[in-house]
C-alpha positions as CSV (number, residue, x, y, z in Angstrom):
1,X,4.1,-7.5,-15.4
2,X,5.5,-4.3,-13.9
3,X,3.1,-2.4,-11.6
4,X,3.6,1.3,-10.9
5,X,1.8,3.6,-8.4
6,X,2.1,6.6,-6.3
7,X,0.4,8.6,-3.5
8,X,-1.9,11.4,-4.5
9,X,0.7,14.2,-4.5
10,X,3.3,11.9,-6.2
11,X,5.9,12.6,-3.4
12,X,6.1,8.8,-3.0
13,X,6.2,6.5,-6.1
14,X,6.7,2.7,-6.3
15,X,7.1,-0.1,-8.8
16,X,7.0,-3.8,-8.3
17,X,6.9,-6.9,-10.5
18,X,4.0,-9.4,-10.2
19,X,3.5,-12.8,-11.7
20,X,-0.2,-13.2,-10.7
21,X,-3.0,-12.8,-13.4
22,X,-4.8,-10.5,-11.0
23,X,-2.0,-8.4,-9.3
24,X,-4.2,-7.1,-6.5
25,X,-6.7,-8.1,-3.9
26,X,-9.1,-6.3,-1.6
27,X,-8.4,-6.6,2.1
28,X,-11.3,-6.3,4.4
29,X,-9.6,-6.8,7.8
30,X,-10.6,-4.6,10.7
31,X,-7.3,-2.6,10.4
32,X,-7.8,-1.8,6.7
33,X,-11.4,-0.9,7.2
34,X,-10.5,1.7,9.9
35,X,-7.4,3.1,8.1
36,X,-8.7,3.1,4.5
37,X,-12.2,4.4,5.1
38,X,-14.5,4.9,2.1
39,X,-15.4,1.4,0.9
40,X,-14.0,-0.1,4.1
41,X,-11.1,-2.0,2.4
42,X,-7.6,-1.5,1.1
43,X,-6.2,-2.7,-2.2
44,X,-3.2,-4.8,-1.6
45,X,-0.8,-5.2,-4.5
46,X,0.5,-8.7,-4.8
47,X,4.1,-8.4,-6.0
48,X,7.5,-10.0,-5.7
49,X,9.0,-8.4,-2.6
50,X,12.6,-8.4,-4.0
51,X,11.5,-6.2,-7.0
52,X,9.9,-3.4,-4.9
53,X,11.4,0.0,-5.6
54,X,10.2,3.0,-3.6
55,X,11.1,6.7,-4.3
56,X,10.3,9.1,-1.5
57,X,9.9,8.9,2.2
58,X,7.0,7.1,3.9
59,X,5.6,7.1,7.4
60,X,4.5,3.9,9.1
61,X,1.5,3.1,11.3
62,X,2.0,0.0,13.3
63,X,-1.3,-1.7,14.3
64,X,-1.6,-2.6,18.0
65,X,-3.5,-5.8,17.1
66,X,-1.8,-8.2,14.8
67,X,1.4,-6.1,14.4
68,X,0.6,-5.2,10.8
69,X,2.2,-2.1,9.2
70,X,0.5,0.5,7.1
71,X,2.7,2.9,5.1
72,X,1.4,6.4,4.1
73,X,2.7,9.6,2.5
74,X,3.7,12.2,5.1
75,X,2.7,15.1,2.8
76,X,-0.8,14.1,1.5
77,X,-1.7,11.2,3.8
78,X,-2.4,8.7,1.0
79,X,-2.3,5.1,2.1
80,X,0.4,3.2,0.2
């Protein structure tokens, strides 16, 4: 299936194909809890990396612990 999404202001849009029956999962790691706020978790889309298409520019936060990266919109700050 083709999954599509965007940040809040729609300056960054993405699409990706997924073969899983549930194409997302909740992440509850300490980094996602701190950067996502709210419910304390992020929603991670499980897609096929080669099919990812992104329109617009993102900024990247690199976690000090674990080396993970979190992309976000530079205009509205939405986590991507």
